[in-house]
Steps between C-alpha positions, in 0.01 A plus 500: 500500500640300798310185398640517154849530645443189711390302199813600302715407791336152532544440126874586514546255794324215315725554191809488721391171653435344156845607374660344809321169435610493141862555602479218758363270235784580263745440772358159569571390135878515560649221706849361561605162362574235748872381545412175331349674196802735475744204526311308225492805273870578552597139420291509185653844404851360514403215263281702264477887537235500222238225570241432242123493552497123598770546761334799647173295523678215691647752744159660547343163595797400726524828690133603499566824319333649190680474162526875479672511835761257383553697174544830688739342753731381221489838320593682826777251574657546152492876543677466838767282355559740211543787731734307726720412199498859386615614846784248493609604152496867602716432801751304277509776244541766762797317640654463156436871425678601821787274419541648150462850635789441746716357217413803281603740773821317548582502124422871485733576784775289331444675165569837660866392536533339160772639269518429125798264445585659166459876547504517881190720489187489716211273411207602285241710683187307583249784444601614154162400355335702769703791367367428152141517631580836657652627178195391298278674748716814471465481115119474534492806727736683266262436207208628699698807591594559132140475401384743768788738408394491138144597580622771741723645225212512255282673753765749615643570154849429617709199591446361855815419695463153644814473708728768650833546340763270633265223585676180389321296233483120560531270206206264550534314177723226629614281772830330540533122499845448639719196506851486639784298359435503126832566328364686201631824359341715236506833324168681460375538147395819339133519566238471769575484870782250520681390816826302475561184689762530766570314828143384578249479218234771518198488265219753500145360540247712315142447395456418132271712295434223257289579208216652683375841446587619849831519680572377859477754769863468579594618154321840526755705692779429247316626197573862402139592439428862395336745732129553450408768240336793668216701355748791448719273291239344280490785236885478463477120463239545227728748314797277528304203372370701207852611399620139528215388275578759235868403509427132470277552197782699333761236586290224353464695178847660491728436210865397478644808661419379856500122443797301378455145364693230678727317256356144456223589739202407269372856481557576872600862583690667777478868590759760412538667843658826367241547232221423754638762742524767229132443396315427825696700764287721718549876470746616770596139597839349490581171320786418735503143625732348761759267368347198670157558338426302190221577243325204351265571209357262243201461270332195350164395362298187434146382409342304783179294511306712751261792466603851615236506768627176655855621479415817677333300770824293545716812538268676743435187728823426699409136555444434126808705426713266720324192346586603148862591586611256777860487378535880506263646761553346845254735668264772401222697674300819468590725795268794421218504233485862384267497205289185447293452186405853406353591162322172459778303652745608232739669734672379820797628708655311788811508711667157474786312658686212333800272539663386182717184513750307293446141590807437711587598853823647375333805328332750736141595429405845378239693697294777354224722623334668207182643343319281256263694269270320267291680236315419186652754255302404189254248378659161547814663641620492861809628669649402836769732636726441803718769664658533840383784717732805528803443724407811696193313635709244676734766624198696640406199713839460646588182302812474288417581133503187284785488255333226294183617337269450209523762228187538281439157356221250443318360203260596218223246425323497167201289409575267207143350489425129554614524863861594412693805600826666398707595803784753468711494819744769625714423797695793640659536848802630690668231707743507791656166554524498879667169508756373248363255245696185454682449163271214407202732475649846455465529123149350497379754748688808377421428133123507575442128421378451859265802536484653157201545271569182303485296815166653602348456151617140480361417835170669414468315170561169686243583774239590243558164317453315827184696583357437153580125528314486834199628315569246217528775233540326160845518345687578816591157624748260345353147520207363692435455870542143605414304814276756668137636478403861434435558875830333596676701236395831667584373847840373381582832332406694810717286720790528265467876484526510881797271487690723253414817696619340825828383332573848366416665826727263693793587267489877570766695675263749650562647846229271648710189412805427705752299303832351622778383272707190537763336279376236253653260256740619235533844664137588454337691792166368631248737660283345766192639674269366776131577501215399728131460451261455800191436297438870419576445128269258335674292229835493680605197711505573870839488664855610432613507144868529390556651160830509293597652175809541282580616146749360246605601156481225239667515157178364343221700324210584727245325277697179521522508883126578513410209276719263703358604838136487403510168315366216720717257297825659619379579859684200647829649385479792754225431748641309801151417619417291192771252586529382142134408483305599188281805512159462345264789401151461643343811335619795300357847439653715222464866570663675201611441144858412617502129589722578793223702667289228678394363834557130571409261773779247533513162673822336626471138620721447802523117497354365818422854625204714417488675164611866497283753306663816375322812370725677247460820286753600239484834331723712274454842329632712215776640720655150532426481874346181605402308819432141596312492834376182673367388834407156636133444592342207671237273331197638688597853404554395139156328501336815637676710231402266219139502613476880453477587873646824637883445526570799726558285804739248347845557654788552266882520539615613149849449379644554154723690258509846346708539182633814330696530178849637578835541332528642146174687442370393839696723735688309759880525520761416753656841446463812283783393289441127478154410360362158538414265212127459425332314773247553776464565875303235688361576852416187697269516804364235734279498801498228769255464786724452803217434751126539516542665848560879474699487830763254353866607505724501204809267506817461305364175337220691337744755363728228368203316339373798298847603404581154377166493310583827320858395425411155370231637273739761348766232446237261342393772256860582401582138449190441287575805286872427473594812694732343761 
């Protein structure tokens, strides 16, 4: 054993000596250049930092070095020079940065003592966008808390109190963009959340919902969503829905004792409130209504080109429901699915929330939480009934009982074969006008023209025509598609649908939109609103967008105004962006039997400037209501759309017009005793991208620009139609 250990020790000693010799040999390979060699190489480097192979060979012979040594020396020298220059640049930039930092500190100190020369107020706070971030974070946490509270309420069988009483609620939907020294005064209009101008200009910055299916987080706390339905309440909800369904079926089939025909209303009917109360009053209940509660009830019917099954799917899917009625439904969602597809998917019961709009910021939206009950009552016959939950339910949860509510209403859908259906619609509700409605819109709203059954049926008929034209159903379209392939046609229709939905959503006076009024030309008030997108909403341009809207009455029939605004040949008479240049149609897609219902891609040459492309959709329905909506798009986006690619990422800033018949037979009057002549109400809305940076501040020049754009457009329209 000892001998073996000696052998192992000797072997290890030999290996160590061999490794030492190898290291010494490697060390001998490296040697320093002589001063003469270095001097010669440095002189050559100054003349030519990158010598070619022949030059390196000459140096090798002259200095007695290998060509590889010459090559490596020049590589190392270039690396050293690069590092030296970077150190010098860094030192210079560091000095400049220190200088700018000192100037910034001095300017901040000076700004602390700045006083606005006009109003004498303090300067704008520097961290107001940080406050917006905190508010958005609070909104996200509030949404999470609402979700957890809803699950807890379902588990406990009773409502879950989220905050102790007396805890202040923060409005997280907006952020003020303030400017001092803008001498503008205004009176708030009747709808939405308006703030008048006074002293310094203060606009609310909120996040746009756009046309997407979801809403921004900052919108959630301001919606009056219903409390979750507990297991104990579900049987009562089912009984209430069943009673509403039975009443709806009776109302759709009821004779002349409950329904009264509107004179000159083309078969439209309104409800006799006293007769209804005497027939449908609950035993032991009182029919007393407060003096500020109005009853709106109407009935209408139409044959539409869609099967009952597809119609039921539209009504039970909130996103499709909003897509079919963009000018009426600004938001819809299912808050609680109670019965889903029982009896072979022939029966569904859900709790829904919706906001109904009249497309102007001057008329407040209507909010309803209600049960929607869908059932197939016979072969080829469906019924969809809506009814607000009992007022005692809201009182039980500590919330003030709603004074506006849906009475049993809805529609009956009968199969007419060949893909057509007959829809009989009943609209019945009690309304409390929390804000006064301006005289321009009062008769339209209170007569039912804005939210009545005829309006819903006409909008449904138009939506079904558009849907059928997208499927190229024979006999639906007026004329042939020009200038676009089949794939491009589908993409163009999808983009235009999003444009119209975004335009309608931007016109609403919902609590989530903060509007401010300012005086415009000829005494017309202009509503302005600021919105911001930080990339969270695809299809919307990033940055700060300023929107403005106003409404005017014109003594011209609505169909004449619609024809004038949609015609590309007369566009130069009102569009200030055309600058008297001719407008040429690139492609056209008809989407209904009425020639006014079409989608057009327009081209406007701008002289030496680039050509402007405009996507436009014009539509009108049987109620006489019509829209002309358009948005500029760039050439790459247009090429992508025409090739049939997915257009969901194309940014749009839609502007346009909404037109309603008004006056004799239309509804609007300046007073109860002085009716207007036959004419129409035109709402004008524009959107302008102020800056592509979400942190940009609003200034008086932007306000003046959009106000001037609205006023000039209205004046041009009046002049062209001889209304001045």
